[in-house]
C-alpha positions in Angstrom: -4.9 22.8 -13.0 -6.7 21.5 -16.0 -3.5 22.4 -17.9 -1.8 19.3 -16.7 -4.6 17.1 -18.5 -5.6 19.1 -21.5 -2.0 19.7 -22.7 -0.6 16.2 -22.2 0.4 14.1 -25.0 -3.0 13.4 -27.0 -1.4 9.7 -27.7 -2.0 9.0 -24.1 -5.7 8.9 -24.5 -5.7 7.4 -27.9 -7.7 4.1 -27.9 -6.0 0.9 -29.3 -7.6 -2.7 -29.9 -5.4 -5.5 -29.1 -6.4 -9.1 -29.9 -4.9 -12.1 -27.8 -6.0 -15.6 -27.4 -7.4 -16.8 -24.3 -8.2 -20.4 -23.5 -8.1 -21.0 -27.1 -10.5 -18.2 -28.4 -9.5 -14.7 -29.9 -10.4 -12.0 -27.7 -10.0 -8.2 -28.2 -9.8 -5.3 -25.7 -10.0 -1.9 -26.7 -8.2 0.5 -24.0 -6.3 3.9 -24.0 -2.6 4.1 -24.6 -2.3 5.0 -20.8 -4.0 1.9 -19.7 -1.9 -0.3 -22.1 1.3 1.5 -20.7 0.3 0.8 -17.2 -0.6 -3.1 -17.9 2.8 -3.2 -19.4 4.1 -2.1 -16.3 2.2 -4.5 -14.2 3.2 -7.3 -16.2 6.5 -6.7 -16.3 7.0 -6.8 -12.4 6.0 -10.5 -12.7 7.9 -11.2 -16.3 4.5 -11.4 -17.8 3.6 -10.2 -21.4 0.3 -8.0 -21.6 -1.5 -11.0 -23.2 -0.2 -13.2 -20.4 -1.3 -10.6 -17.6 -4.9 -10.4 -19.1 -5.1 -14.2 -19.2 -4.2 -14.7 -15.6 -6.2 -11.6 -14.3 -9.3 -13.1 -16.5 -8.9 -16.7 -15.0 -8.2 -15.8 -11.6 -11.1 -13.6 -11.5 -13.5 -16.4 -12.8 -11.8 -18.6 -10.1 -12.4 -16.1 -7.3 -16.4 -16.2 -8.6 -16.2 -12.8 -10.0 -18.5 -11.8 -13.1 -16.0 -10.5 -15.6 -18.6 -9.4 -18.3 -17.0 -6.0 -18.5 -13.5 -7.0 -18.8 -12.6 -3.9 -20.3 -13.7 -1.7 -17.3 -12.2 -4.4 -15.0 -9.0 -4.0 -16.7 -9.2 0.1 -16.0 -9.9 -0.5 -12.5 -7.0 -2.7 -12.1 -4.5 0.0 -13.8 -6.0 2.7 -11.4 -5.9 0.3 -8.3 -2.3 -0.6 -9.1 -1.3 3.2 -9.2 -3.5 4.1 -6.3 -1.9 1.2 -4.2 1.7 2.8 -5.2 0.8 6.2 -4.3 -0.6 5.1 -1.0 2.7 3.2 -0.2 1.0 -0.2 -0.5 2.9 -1.6 -3.6 6.6 -0.6 -3.6 7.5 1.3 -6.9 10.7 -0.8 -6.9 10.2 -3.0 -10.4 12.2 -5.8 -8.9 9.4 -6.3 -6.4 6.8 -9.1 -8.1 3.1 -8.2 -7.6 2.7 -11.9 -7.1 5.0 -12.0 -4.2 3.3 -9.1 -2.5 1.2 -10.2 0.8 -2.2 -9.6 -0.9 -4.5 -10.4 2.1 -2.2 -8.0 4.5 -2.6 -5.0 2.0 -6.2 -5.9 1.7 -6.7 -5.9 5.6 -4.5 -2.5 5.7 -7.3 -1.0 2.9 -10.2 -2.3 5.3 -8.7 -0.6 8.2 -8.2 2.7 6.2 -11.5 2.4 5.1 -13.3 1.8 8.4 -11.3 5.0 9.7 -12.4 7.2 6.7 -15.8 5.9 7.0 -16.8 5.7 10.7 -19.9 3.4 11.3 -19.5 1.5 7.9 -19.5 -2.1 8.6 -17.9 -4.8 6.4 
């Protein structure tokens, strides 16, 4: 089992720092190559560059009242969540389908239903 991970291309876990402007300020984010590739895939779905995607994620998180003090961790979770949603069939793998056009509230409702079935007695 572990060979699938251990013998993978080491470039996938090599960290890279990228700098970009967000609201007039230069910001740097350090992520492993695999996460940068996933962010590129997510952005491409909506015709966004990675800096544009990060800017949108940051601003929409603030607008929703979230504390994005650890933005890098938030981005890692976004990447894993994207892959998880695809694996569960909640986001189509077709690249022509824009993430921004998906029925987010319906997907979140389906997730809540799945979660309540997996964890009976848990009320949210």
